[in-house]
C-alpha positions as CSV (number, residue, x, y, z in Angstrom):
1,X,27.1,-9.1,-9.9
2,X,27.7,-5.7,-8.4
3,X,25.7,-2.4,-8.3
4,X,27.4,-0.1,-10.8
5,X,25.2,3.0,-10.8
6,X,22.0,4.5,-9.5
7,X,20.0,7.0,-11.4
8,X,16.5,8.6,-11.2
9,X,14.5,9.7,-14.2
10,X,12.2,12.5,-13.2
11,X,8.7,11.8,-14.7
12,X,6.3,14.7,-15.0
13,X,2.7,13.7,-15.7
14,X,-0.8,15.1,-15.6
15,X,-3.3,13.5,-13.3
16,X,-6.7,13.7,-15.0
17,X,-9.3,15.7,-13.0
18,X,-11.2,13.0,-11.3
19,X,-13.9,15.4,-10.1
20,X,-13.2,14.2,-6.5
21,X,-13.0,16.7,-3.7
22,X,-12.2,15.1,-0.3
23,X,-10.4,15.8,3.0
24,X,-7.3,14.3,1.2
25,X,-7.4,17.1,-1.4
26,X,-8.4,17.1,-5.1
27,X,-6.5,14.7,-7.3
28,X,-5.7,16.7,-10.5
29,X,-2.9,18.6,-12.0
30,X,0.9,18.1,-12.5
31,X,2.9,15.8,-10.4
32,X,6.6,14.8,-10.5
33,X,7.5,11.2,-9.6
34,X,10.7,9.2,-10.3
35,X,11.8,6.1,-12.1
36,X,14.5,4.5,-10.0
37,X,17.1,2.8,-12.1
38,X,19.7,0.6,-10.3
39,X,22.3,-0.6,-12.8
40,X,24.6,-3.6,-12.4
41,X,27.9,-4.6,-14.0
42,X,26.0,-7.6,-15.6
43,X,23.7,-5.3,-17.5
44,X,20.6,-6.1,-15.4
45,X,18.6,-3.1,-14.3
46,X,16.2,-2.9,-11.3
47,X,13.4,-0.5,-11.3
48,X,10.8,1.0,-9.0
49,X,8.7,4.2,-9.1
50,X,9.4,6.8,-6.4
51,X,6.7,8.9,-4.8
52,X,2.9,9.0,-4.8
53,X,0.4,10.9,-6.8
54,X,-0.3,13.4,-4.0
55,X,3.1,14.5,-2.8
56,X,5.2,13.5,-5.7
57,X,8.8,12.1,-5.4
58,X,11.1,15.2,-5.2
59,X,11.6,14.9,-1.4
60,X,13.0,11.3,-1.9
61,X,15.4,11.9,-4.8
62,X,18.2,13.7,-2.8
63,X,18.3,11.2,0.1
64,X,18.3,8.2,-2.3
65,X,21.2,9.6,-4.4
66,X,23.2,11.3,-1.6
67,X,22.8,8.7,1.2
68,X,21.7,5.4,-0.1
69,X,23.6,5.4,-3.4
70,X,27.1,5.6,-1.8
71,X,26.1,2.8,0.6
72,X,25.2,0.5,-2.3
73,X,27.7,1.1,-5.0
74,X,30.0,-1.9,-5.4
75,X,27.7,-4.1,-3.3
76,X,25.7,-7.1,-4.5
77,X,22.0,-6.5,-5.1
78,X,21.2,-9.5,-2.8
79,X,22.5,-7.5,0.2
80,X,19.0,-6.3,1.0
81,X,19.0,-7.7,4.6
82,X,22.2,-5.8,5.3
83,X,20.5,-2.6,4.1
84,X,17.4,-3.3,6.2
85,X,19.6,-3.6,9.4
86,X,21.5,-0.4,8.3
87,X,18.3,1.6,8.4
88,X,18.4,2.4,12.1
89,X,21.7,4.2,11.8
90,X,20.8,5.9,8.5
91,X,17.5,7.1,10.0
92,X,19.0,8.5,13.2
93,X,22.1,10.0,11.6
94,X,21.4,10.7,8.0
95,X,17.6,11.4,7.9
96,X,16.6,8.3,5.8
97,X,13.0,7.4,6.3
98,X,11.4,4.0,5.5
99,X,9.5,5.6,2.7
100,X,12.8,6.8,1.1
101,X,14.4,3.3,1.4
102,X,11.4,1.3,0.3
103,X,11.6,1.8,-3.5
104,X,15.4,1.0,-3.3
105,X,14.6,-2.3,-1.6
106,X,11.9,-3.1,-4.3
107,X,14.4,-2.3,-7.1
108,X,17.0,-4.6,-5.6
109,X,14.4,-7.4,-5.5
110,X,13.5,-6.6,-9.1
111,X,17.2,-7.2,-10.1
112,X,17.3,-10.5,-8.2
113,X,14.1,-11.8,-9.9
114,X,15.4,-10.8,-13.3
115,X,18.7,-12.5,-12.7
116,X,17.0,-15.7,-11.7
117,X,14.5,-15.5,-14.5
118,X,11.6,-15.7,-12.0
119,X,8.9,-13.4,-10.6
120,X,9.7,-12.2,-7.1
121,X,6.9,-14.1,-5.4
122,X,8.5,-17.4,-6.6
123,X,11.7,-16.3,-4.8
124,X,9.7,-15.5,-1.6
125,X,7.9,-18.8,-1.9
126,X,4.6,-19.1,-3.8
127,X,1.4,-19.6,-1.8
128,X,-1.2,-18.7,-4.5
129,X,-1.6,-17.3,-8.0
130,X,-4.5,-14.9,-7.6
131,X,-5.9,-12.6,-5.0
132,X,-9.3,-11.1,-4.1
133,X,-9.6,-7.4,-3.9
134,X,-11.7,-4.8,-2.1
135,X,-12.7,-1.6,-3.9
136,X,-12.3,1.7,-2.3
137,X,-12.1,5.4,-3.1
138,X,-10.8,8.5,-1.3
139,X,-13.5,10.2,0.9
140,X,-15.7,12.0,-1.7
141,X,-19.1,12.3,-0.1
142,X,-20.7,14.4,2.6
143,X,-23.9,12.4,3.1
144,X,-24.9,8.8,3.6
145,X,-26.7,8.7,0.3
146,X,-23.5,9.3,-1.6
147,X,-21.8,6.2,-0.1
148,X,-24.9,4.1,-0.8
149,X,-24.5,4.9,-4.5
150,X,-20.8,4.4,-4.4
151,X,-21.3,0.9,-2.7
152,X,-23.7,-0.1,-5.5
153,X,-21.3,1.1,-8.1
154,X,-18.4,-0.9,-6.7
155,X,-20.5,-4.1,-6.2
156,X,-21.9,-3.7,-9.8
157,X,-18.4,-4.4,-11.1
158,X,-18.4,-7.8,-9.5
159,X,-16.1,-6.8,-6.6
160,X,-17.0,-8.7,-3.5
161,X,-15.7,-6.4,-0.8
162,X,-15.9,-2.6,-0.3
163,X,-14.0,-0.3,2.1
164,X,-15.8,2.9,3.0
165,X,-13.7,6.1,3.6
166,X,-16.2,8.2,5.6
167,X,-14.2,11.4,5.6
168,X,-15.3,13.9,8.3
169,X,-19.0,13.0,8.6
170,X,-20.7,13.2,12.0
171,X,-21.2,10.1,14.2
172,X,-24.9,10.1,13.5
173,X,-24.4,10.3,9.7
174,X,-21.7,7.5,9.7
175,X,-24.0,5.2,11.8
176,X,-26.8,5.8,9.4
177,X,-24.6,5.4,6.4
178,X,-23.1,2.0,7.3
179,X,-26.6,0.7,8.0
180,X,-27.9,1.9,4.6
181,X,-24.9,0.5,2.8
182,X,-25.3,-2.9,4.4
183,X,-29.0,-2.9,3.4
184,X,-28.0,-1.8,-0.2
185,X,-25.4,-4.5,-0.8
186,X,-26.9,-7.4,1.2
187,X,-25.3,-9.8,3.7
188,X,-22.7,-11.4,1.4
189,X,-20.5,-8.4,0.5
190,X,-17.7,-7.8,3.0
191,X,-17.5,-4.3,4.3
192,X,-14.8,-2.3,6.0
193,X,-14.6,1.3,7.4
194,X,-11.4,3.4,7.3
195,X,-11.6,6.9,9.0
196,X,-7.8,7.3,8.5
197,X,-7.0,7.7,12.3
198,X,-9.5,10.7,12.5
199,X,-11.7,9.7,15.4
200,X,-11.4,10.2,19.1
201,X,-12.2,7.2,21.4
202,X,-15.9,8.0,22.0
203,X,-16.7,8.5,18.3
204,X,-14.8,5.3,17.5
205,X,-16.6,3.3,20.1
206,X,-20.1,4.5,19.0
207,X,-19.4,3.9,15.4
208,X,-17.7,0.6,16.1
209,X,-20.9,-0.7,17.8
210,X,-22.8,0.2,14.6
211,X,-20.2,-1.8,12.6
212,X,-20.9,-4.8,15.0
213,X,-24.6,-4.6,14.3
214,X,-23.9,-4.5,10.5
215,X,-21.3,-7.4,10.5
216,X,-18.4,-5.4,9.2
217,X,-15.2,-7.3,8.3
218,X,-12.8,-4.8,9.9
219,X,-12.5,-1.3,11.4
220,X,-9.3,0.3,10.0
221,X,-7.4,3.0,11.8
222,X,-10.3,4.5,13.8
223,X,-8.0,6.4,16.2
224,X,-4.4,7.7,15.9
225,X,-2.0,4.8,15.5
226,X,0.1,5.8,18.5
227,X,-2.9,5.7,20.9
228,X,-2.3,2.1,22.1
229,X,-4.6,2.4,25.1
230,X,-7.6,3.4,23.0
231,X,-6.8,0.7,20.4
232,X,-6.6,-1.9,23.1
233,X,-9.8,-0.8,24.8
234,X,-11.7,-0.7,21.5
235,X,-10.4,-4.2,20.7
236,X,-11.7,-5.5,24.0
237,X,-15.2,-3.9,23.7
238,X,-16.0,-4.4,20.0
239,X,-16.6,-7.5,17.9
240,X,-15.3,-6.0,14.7
241,X,-11.5,-6.5,14.4
242,X,-9.4,-3.3,14.4
243,X,-6.9,-3.2,11.6
244,X,-3.9,-1.0,12.5
245,X,-2.0,0.7,10.8
246,X,-0.5,1.6,7.4
247,X,-0.5,5.2,8.6
248,X,2.4,4.4,10.9
249,X,5.8,5.2,9.4
250,X,7.5,2.6,11.6
251,X,5.1,-0.2,10.8
252,X,7.2,-3.3,11.5
253,X,8.4,-2.5,15.0
254,X,5.2,-0.7,16.2
255,X,3.1,-3.7,14.9
256,X,5.3,-6.0,16.9
257,X,4.4,-3.9,20.0
258,X,0.7,-4.1,19.1
259,X,1.0,-7.9,18.9
260,X,2.9,-8.0,22.2
261,X,0.2,-5.9,23.9
262,X,-2.7,-7.7,22.2
263,X,-4.1,-4.3,21.2
264,X,-5.2,-5.1,17.7
265,X,-6.6,-8.2,16.0
266,X,-5.2,-7.3,12.5
267,X,-2.0,-5.6,11.6
268,X,-1.5,-3.6,8.4
269,X,1.5,-2.7,6.2
270,X,2.4,-1.5,2.8
271,X,5.4,-1.8,0.4
272,X,5.4,2.0,0.2
273,X,7.0,2.1,3.7
274,X,8.3,-1.5,4.2
275,X,9.5,-2.5,0.8
276,X,9.3,-6.1,0.0
277,X,11.8,-7.1,2.7
278,X,9.9,-5.5,5.6
279,X,6.4,-6.3,4.4
280,X,7.3,-10.0,4.2
281,X,8.7,-9.8,7.7
282,X,5.5,-8.2,9.0
283,X,3.4,-10.9,7.4
284,X,5.5,-13.6,9.0
285,X,5.4,-11.9,12.4
286,X,1.6,-11.8,12.2
287,X,1.3,-15.4,11.0
288,X,3.2,-16.6,14.1
289,X,0.4,-15.2,16.3
290,X,-2.5,-16.4,14.0
291,X,-3.2,-12.9,12.7
292,X,-3.7,-11.5,9.3
293,X,-1.5,-8.7,7.9
294,X,-3.7,-6.7,5.5
295,X,-1.7,-4.8,2.9
296,X,-2.6,-1.2,1.9
297,X,-2.2,0.7,-1.3
298,X,1.3,1.9,-2.1
299,X,0.5,5.0,-4.2
300,X,2.1,4.0,-7.6
301,X,2.1,1.1,-10.0
302,X,5.4,-0.6,-9.2
303,X,5.1,-0.3,-5.4
304,X,1.6,-1.8,-5.7
305,X,3.2,-4.6,-7.8
306,X,5.5,-5.2,-4.8
307,X,2.5,-5.5,-2.6
308,X,1.1,-8.2,-4.9
309,X,4.3,-10.3,-4.8
310,X,4.2,-10.4,-1.0
311,X,0.4,-11.2,-1.1
312,X,1.1,-14.1,-3.5
313,X,3.7,-15.5,-1.0
314,X,1.6,-15.5,2.1
315,X,-1.7,-17.0,3.3
316,X,-2.6,-14.4,6.0
317,X,-3.7,-11.5,3.8
318,X,-7.3,-11.6,2.5
319,X,-7.2,-8.7,0.0
320,X,-5.3,-6.4,-2.4
321,X,-6.5,-2.9,-2.0
322,X,-8.0,-1.9,-5.4
323,X,-7.8,1.9,-5.0
324,X,-9.8,4.1,-7.3
325,X,-9.6,6.2,-9.5
326,X,-6.8,4.2,-11.0
327,X,-5.7,7.1,-13.2
328,X,-4.4,8.8,-10.1
329,X,-1.7,6.2,-9.4
330,X,-1.2,4.0,-12.5
331,X,1.3,5.1,-15.2
332,X,4.2,4.0,-17.3
333,X,3.4,0.3,-17.7
334,X,2.5,-1.6,-20.9
335,X,-0.2,-3.6,-19.0
336,X,-0.9,-2.3,-15.5
337,X,-2.5,-4.2,-12.6
338,X,-6.1,-5.1,-13.5
339,X,-9.0,-7.4,-12.6
340,X,-9.5,-10.5,-14.8
341,X,-12.9,-12.0,-15.8
342,X,-13.2,-13.6,-12.4
343,X,-12.7,-10.1,-10.8
344,X,-9.4,-11.2,-9.1
345,X,-5.8,-10.2,-9.8
346,X,-3.6,-12.9,-11.3
347,X,0.1,-13.3,-10.5
348,X,2.4,-12.0,-13.2
349,X,4.6,-14.4,-15.0
350,X,7.5,-12.1,-16.2
351,X,10.7,-12.1,-14.1
352,X,11.3,-9.5,-11.3
353,X,8.3,-7.3,-10.6
354,X,6.6,-8.8,-13.6
355,X,5.2,-5.7,-15.3
356,X,6.8,-4.3,-18.4
357,X,7.8,-0.7,-18.4
358,X,6.4,1.5,-21.3
359,X,9.7,3.0,-22.2
360,X,8.2,5.1,-25.0
361,X,5.8,6.8,-22.6
362,X,8.4,7.2,-19.9
363,X,10.9,8.8,-22.2
364,X,8.3,11.2,-23.5
365,X,7.5,12.2,-19.9
366,X,11.1,12.4,-18.5
367,X,12.1,16.0,-17.8
368,X,15.6,15.2,-16.4
369,X,17.8,12.4,-15.2
370,X,19.5,12.7,-11.8
371,X,22.4,10.7,-10.5
């Protein structure tokens, strides 16, 4: 089986106004994303969505078609490892980023699963058939009281873990907020805090001590991901584990350096930047040192499905990131990722990525086909 063609259907969709204003922007309006279609001479097609709901996918279309397509035509879909090791040259000489390559890797895995008649996690090696989630939103409150109400809302759904995105609140307000949230949800709900690399060392240390007092499960990306000295010092001085970093564009190799330097107790990755190939490697790297690799949201339905397949194949990831509002990033599937009656996500049973494309919806929202 050989790769015969690669096309991209450009999907234009409207994100419903969620009423959320945050330091990440307001999620509403028109966005253009892509449906990647890798076609084989056997008639099997591999798919992945391109681009997130904030930036869209336009910046990735050209590099995929102009650089990666010529590399792949005539090759077997199984040559994913060859492409992974080709990335260094394609990055330094042709401008390919991990985020450009990742949906291509996922679509190649989709072909392999469909050809085998198996979901991808069974090819990776099944470890489990369901996963816990933590609920989280973008930063959307400016006061502690807003986060207390949000925590109550998330827990009322039966979700057993909640990650707080504190935005740009002051140190005093964040300390007060995490204390009030812990009081509101009780001792059994796992809590995390994610400032998105926004703190300096002093603010991270002061807030980290409040997280220790309130028994938080992890402290995600408190300082910039490249500030290894600050990360290492915080790890040495705090009880709450630091979880670093799905902000980093070079997650695999920089995470290896963090492990080598013992600077973080948890590493973090996402299929949005590592595909399935790199994310599985990162989980295995962390496992070798007795560490978890916690997997972050991937910004569209099929990349999040890729996250799930890796989670179902490893033991060292506690949670799927259940990012809300779902209308921002879910589209184009007959039955999208959802919680079951036990408030967990079950492994799909269909071959490949395991989620059926809603071709009627996709055709109605396709504005052009590139390739």
